[in-house]
C-alpha positions as a Markdown table, in Angstrom:
| # | Residue | x | y | z |
|---|---|---|---|---|
| 1 | Unk | -55.8 | -40.7 | 18.9 |
| 2 | Unk | -53.2 | -40.9 | 16.2 |
| 3 | Unk | -50.6 | -43.6 | 16.4 |
| 4 | Unk | -46.9 | -42.9 | 16.2 |
| 5 | Unk | -46.7 | -44.5 | 12.7 |
| 6 | Unk | -48.9 | -41.7 | 11.2 |
| 7 | Unk | -47.0 | -39.0 | 12.9 |
| 8 | Unk | -43.5 | -40.2 | 11.9 |
| 9 | Unk | -43.4 | -38.9 | 8.2 |
| 10 | Unk | -44.3 | -35.4 | 9.4 |
| 11 | Unk | -41.8 | -35.5 | 12.2 |
| 12 | Unk | -39.1 | -36.8 | 9.9 |
| 13 | Unk | -39.7 | -34.1 | 7.4 |
| 14 | Unk | -39.5 | -31.5 | 10.2 |
| 15 | Unk | -36.2 | -32.9 | 11.3 |
| 16 | Unk | -34.7 | -33.2 | 7.8 |
| 17 | Unk | -31.7 | -31.0 | 7.1 |
| 18 | Unk | -32.3 | -28.2 | 4.7 |
| 19 | Unk | -30.8 | -28.6 | 1.2 |
| 20 | Unk | -27.5 | -26.7 | 1.0 |
| 21 | Unk | -25.5 | -25.7 | -2.0 |
| 22 | Unk | -22.2 | -27.5 | -2.4 |
| 23 | Unk | -19.3 | -25.8 | -0.9 |
| 24 | Unk | -17.4 | -23.5 | -3.2 |
| 25 | Unk | -14.0 | -24.7 | -4.2 |
| 26 | Unk | -10.9 | -22.6 | -3.4 |
| 27 | Unk | -10.3 | -22.2 | -7.1 |
| 28 | Unk | -13.8 | -20.9 | -7.7 |
| 29 | Unk | -13.7 | -18.5 | -4.7 |
| 30 | Unk | -10.3 | -17.1 | -5.7 |
| 31 | Unk | -11.4 | -16.7 | -9.3 |
| 32 | Unk | -14.4 | -14.6 | -8.1 |
| 33 | Unk | -12.1 | -12.5 | -5.9 |
| 34 | Unk | -9.7 | -12.0 | -8.7 |
| 35 | Unk | -12.4 | -11.0 | -11.2 |
| 36 | Unk | -14.0 | -8.7 | -8.7 |
| 37 | Unk | -10.7 | -7.1 | -7.9 |
| 38 | Unk | -9.9 | -6.5 | -11.6 |
| 39 | Unk | -13.3 | -5.1 | -12.4 |
| 40 | Unk | -13.4 | -2.6 | -9.5 |
| 41 | Unk | -13.1 | 0.9 | -10.7 |
| 42 | Unk | -11.0 | 2.3 | -7.8 |
| 43 | Unk | -8.4 | -0.6 | -8.0 |
| 44 | Unk | -5.1 | -0.3 | -9.8 |
| 45 | Unk | -5.6 | -2.7 | -12.7 |
| 46 | Unk | -1.9 | -3.6 | -13.1 |
| 47 | Unk | -1.5 | -4.3 | -9.4 |
| 48 | Unk | -4.7 | -6.4 | -9.4 |
| 49 | Unk | -3.3 | -8.4 | -12.3 |
| 50 | Unk | -0.1 | -9.1 | -10.4 |
| 51 | Unk | -2.0 | -10.2 | -7.3 |
| 52 | Unk | -4.3 | -12.4 | -9.4 |
| 53 | Unk | -1.4 | -14.0 | -11.3 |
| 54 | Unk | 0.9 | -14.6 | -8.4 |
| 55 | Unk | -1.1 | -14.8 | -5.1 |
| 56 | Unk | -4.8 | -15.4 | -5.7 |
| 57 | Unk | -4.4 | -19.0 | -6.7 |
| 58 | Unk | -5.4 | -22.1 | -4.8 |
| 59 | Unk | -1.9 | -23.6 | -5.4 |
| 60 | Unk | 0.5 | -20.7 | -5.6 |
| 61 | Unk | 4.1 | -21.3 | -6.8 |
| 62 | Unk | 6.6 | -21.8 | -4.1 |
| 63 | Unk | 8.1 | -18.4 | -4.9 |
| 64 | Unk | 4.8 | -16.6 | -5.3 |
| 65 | Unk | 5.5 | -13.9 | -2.9 |
| 66 | Unk | 9.0 | -13.3 | -4.3 |
| 67 | Unk | 7.6 | -13.2 | -7.8 |
| 68 | Unk | 4.8 | -10.9 | -6.9 |
| 69 | Unk | 7.3 | -8.6 | -5.1 |
| 70 | Unk | 9.5 | -8.5 | -8.2 |
| 71 | Unk | 6.5 | -7.7 | -10.5 |
| 72 | Unk | 5.4 | -4.9 | -8.2 |
| 73 | Unk | 8.9 | -3.5 | -8.0 |
| 74 | Unk | 9.2 | -3.6 | -11.8 |
| 75 | Unk | 5.8 | -1.9 | -12.1 |
| 76 | Unk | 6.9 | 0.8 | -9.7 |
| 77 | Unk | 10.1 | 1.4 | -11.6 |
| 78 | Unk | 8.2 | 1.6 | -14.9 |
| 79 | Unk | 5.8 | 4.1 | -13.4 |
| 80 | Unk | 8.7 | 6.1 | -11.9 |
| 81 | Unk | 10.4 | 6.4 | -15.3 |
| 82 | Unk | 7.0 | 7.4 | -16.9 |
| 83 | Unk | 6.5 | 10.1 | -14.2 |
| 84 | Unk | 9.9 | 11.6 | -14.8 |
| 85 | Unk | 9.3 | 11.8 | -18.5 |
| 86 | Unk | 6.1 | 13.9 | -18.1 |
| 87 | Unk | 6.6 | 17.6 | -18.2 |
| 88 | Unk | 5.8 | 19.5 | -15.0 |
| 89 | Unk | 2.3 | 20.9 | -15.1 |
């Protein structure tokens, strides 16, 4: 009959927590989201850039939403002017 001392190392190993990777930082996570968004084919590159610059940061500026909105409105205005200049086809 085995004594408890010889069983202990095996039991402790069975109870040990599995090794886990360190938690991803918010900056690292948001950088991946931003990069993925910018590299996706069906995503508007200019809009993705605005979102990445203003909103997809771990510590956004106090006026991040206002600044993003202004950038989006400016982008829309620029595109509206470009669309008006194109001949009807």
